[in-house]
C-alpha positions in Angstrom: -28.5 -31.1 -1.2 -28.7 -27.3 -1.4 -30.6 -27.3 1.9 -28.1 -29.7 3.6 -26.2 -28.3 6.6 -23.0 -29.8 5.3 -21.0 -27.0 3.6 -19.3 -29.5 1.3 -22.6 -30.8 0.0 -23.9 -27.2 -0.3 -20.9 -26.3 -2.5 -21.3 -29.4 -4.6 -24.9 -28.6 -5.2 -24.2 -25.0 -6.0 -21.7 -26.2 -8.6 -24.2 -28.6 -10.1 -26.9 -26.0 -10.5 -24.4 -23.5 -11.9 -23.5 -26.0 -14.6 -27.1 -26.9 -15.3 -28.0 -23.2 -15.6 -25.1 -22.5 -17.9 -26.5 -24.6 -20.7 -26.2 -22.8 -24.0 -29.7 -23.9 -25.1 -32.8 -23.8 -23.1 -31.5 -23.8 -19.5 -34.2 -25.1 -17.1 -35.1 -21.8 -15.6 -38.9 -22.6 -15.2 -38.0 -25.9 -13.6 -35.8 -24.1 -11.1 -38.7 -21.8 -10.2 -41.0 -24.7 -9.8 -38.7 -26.5 -7.4 -39.1 -23.5 -5.1 -36.1 -24.1 -2.8 -33.2 -23.5 -5.2 -33.4 -19.7 -5.5 -33.9 -19.2 -1.7 -30.9 -21.5 -1.0 -28.6 -19.8 -3.5 -29.6 -16.4 -2.2 -28.7 -17.5 1.4 -25.3 -18.6 0.2 -24.5 -15.0 -0.7 -24.2 -14.3 3.0 -21.7 -17.0 3.7 -18.5 -14.9 4.0 -16.7 -17.8 5.6 -17.1 -19.7 2.4 -16.2 -17.5 -0.5 -16.1 -20.3 -3.1 -19.8 -21.0 -2.2 -20.6 -17.3 -2.5 -19.0 -17.3 -6.0 -21.0 -20.3 -7.2 -24.2 -18.9 -5.8 -23.6 -15.5 -7.5 -22.8 -17.3 -10.8 -26.0 -19.3 -10.7 -28.0 -16.3 -9.9 -26.4 -14.5 -12.8 -27.5 -17.3 -15.1 -31.1 -17.1 -13.7 -31.1 -13.4 -14.3 -30.5 -14.0 -18.0 -34.1 -15.2 -18.2 -37.4 -13.3 -18.5 -39.0 -10.9 -16.1 -40.6 -13.7 -14.1 -37.3 -15.2 -13.4 -35.8 -11.9 -12.3 -38.9 -11.3 -10.1 -38.3 -14.6 -8.4 -34.8 -13.4 -7.5 -36.1 -10.1 -6.2 -38.6 -12.0 -4.0 -35.5 -13.5 -2.2 -34.0 -10.0 -1.6 -31.0 -10.6 -3.8 -30.4 -6.9 -4.4 -29.6 -6.0 -0.7 -27.6 -9.3 -0.5 -25.5 -8.3 -3.5 -25.1 -4.8 -2.1 -23.6 -6.2 1.2 -21.5 -8.7 -0.8 -19.9 -6.0 -3.0 -19.3 -3.8 0.1 -17.7 -6.5 2.2 -16.0 -9.1 0.1 -12.3 -8.8 -0.6 -12.4 -11.1 -3.6 -12.3 -9.4 -7.0 -13.9 -12.4 -8.8 -16.9 -12.3 -6.4 -17.3 -8.6 -6.9 -17.1 -9.1 -10.7 -19.7 -11.9 -10.6 -22.0 -9.8 -8.4 -21.8 -6.9 -10.8 -22.6 -9.3 -13.7 -25.7 -10.5 -11.9 -26.9 -6.9 -11.2 -26.1 -6.0 -14.8 -28.5 -8.8 -16.0 -31.2 -7.8 -13.5 -31.0 -4.1 -14.2 -32.8 -4.6 -17.6 -36.0 -5.3 -15.6 -37.8 -2.2 -14.4 -38.4 -3.2 -10.8 -34.9 -4.6 -10.4 -33.4 -1.3 -11.8 -35.5 0.7 -9.3 -34.3 -1.5 -6.4 -30.7 -1.1 -7.5 -31.1 2.7 -7.5 -32.9 2.8 -4.2 -30.9 0.2 -2.2 -29.5 1.7 0.9 -27.5 0.5 3.9 -25.2 0.4 2.0 -26.1 2.6 -0.9 -25.6 0.4 -4.0 -25.1 2.8 -6.9 -22.1 4.5 -5.3 -20.6 1.1 -4.6 -21.1 0.1 -8.2 -19.5 3.3 -9.5 -16.6 2.9 -7.0 -15.6 -0.3 -8.8 -14.6 1.8 -11.9 -12.9 4.4 -9.8 -15.6 7.0 -9.3 -16.1 8.3 -5.8 -19.6 9.6 -4.8 -21.9 9.3 -1.9 -25.5 9.6 -0.8 -25.5 12.2 2.1 -27.7 11.8 5.1 -29.4 15.2 5.3 -29.5 14.9 9.1 -25.8 14.3 9.6 -24.0 15.0 6.3 -25.9 17.6 4.4 -22.9 18.4 2.2 -22.7 16.8 -1.2 -19.2 16.7 -2.7 -18.8 16.4 -6.5 -18.1 13.0 -7.9 -14.4 12.5 -8.4 -11.9 10.0 -9.9 -10.0 7.6 -7.7 -6.5 6.9 -8.9 -6.2 3.8 -6.8 -9.1 2.2 -8.8 -7.6 3.3 -12.1 -7.4 -0.1 -13.7 -10.6 -2.0 -13.4 -11.0 -5.2 -15.5 -12.7 -5.0 -18.8 -15.7 -7.1 -17.6 -16.2 -4.8 -14.6 -16.2 -1.7 -16.8 -18.8 -3.3 -19.1 -21.0 -4.5 -16.3 -21.0 -1.1 -14.6 -21.6 0.7 -17.9 -24.5 -1.6 -18.7 -26.1 -1.0 -15.3 -25.7 2.7 -15.6 -27.1 2.6 -19.1 -30.2 0.8 -17.9 -30.7 3.4 -15.2 -30.7 6.1 -17.8 -33.0 4.1 -20.0 -35.5 3.2 -17.2 -35.4 6.7 -15.6 -36.1 5.7 -12.0 -36.9 8.5 -9.6 -33.5 9.2 -8.0 -31.7 12.3 -7.0 -30.2 14.6 -9.6 -26.9 14.0 -7.7 -26.9 10.3 -8.6 -27.6 11.1 -12.2 -24.7 13.5 -12.1 -22.5 10.7 -10.7 -23.5 8.4 -13.5 -22.8 10.9 -16.3 -19.4 11.7 -14.6 -18.6 8.0 -14.8 -19.5 7.9 -18.5 -17.3 11.0 -19.1 -14.5 9.5 -17.1 -14.6 6.3 -19.2 -14.7 8.2 -22.4 -11.9 10.7 -21.5 -9.5 7.9 -20.6 -8.0 6.6 -23.9 -6.9 3.3 -22.3 -10.3 2.7 -20.7 -12.3 3.7 -23.8 -10.2 1.5 -26.1 -10.8 -1.5 -23.8 -14.5 -1.0 -23.9 -14.6 -1.2 -27.7 
């Protein structure tokens, strides 16, 4: 039913797979890979901005798949989920969808190839989008049009991110530092600015503990 054209059946199927994948013991990740159509269908649902509930269920299922081993994450990467999540975070107005997307990226970032793709994803640039969710403004300048680089700064309007968003972003950034992908010194500076921003805010730091 995932491949059905009926949005109602697509949603019901996405809910079914989310529940199956949320099993506490031995979720059937290998069986999902063997079916072959589940991950491509779930990935395509991330683009359905007219159906935010479907997007949420798809992101939730992908988050559960990303809890698996490297081969499960590689199957997700083969369906281009990194650029799909980048567009989703940039465009959605629903906080729960952003939060679930960050959770999925957090799970995937422990795998080396996924971490590199997160760091190198452009159009839109993913790392600045991730940092923006905890109130850190930075950008990746286009040398041809915007050669200036401004220092990362704190955004007061994003001063109260949820605890889960702070944890997901912290975990993603921690994996970037651990994996040491080849990215610009500026982006590393933005990440360390984000860490310092979290540590220097007593309210934020206490919520992370």
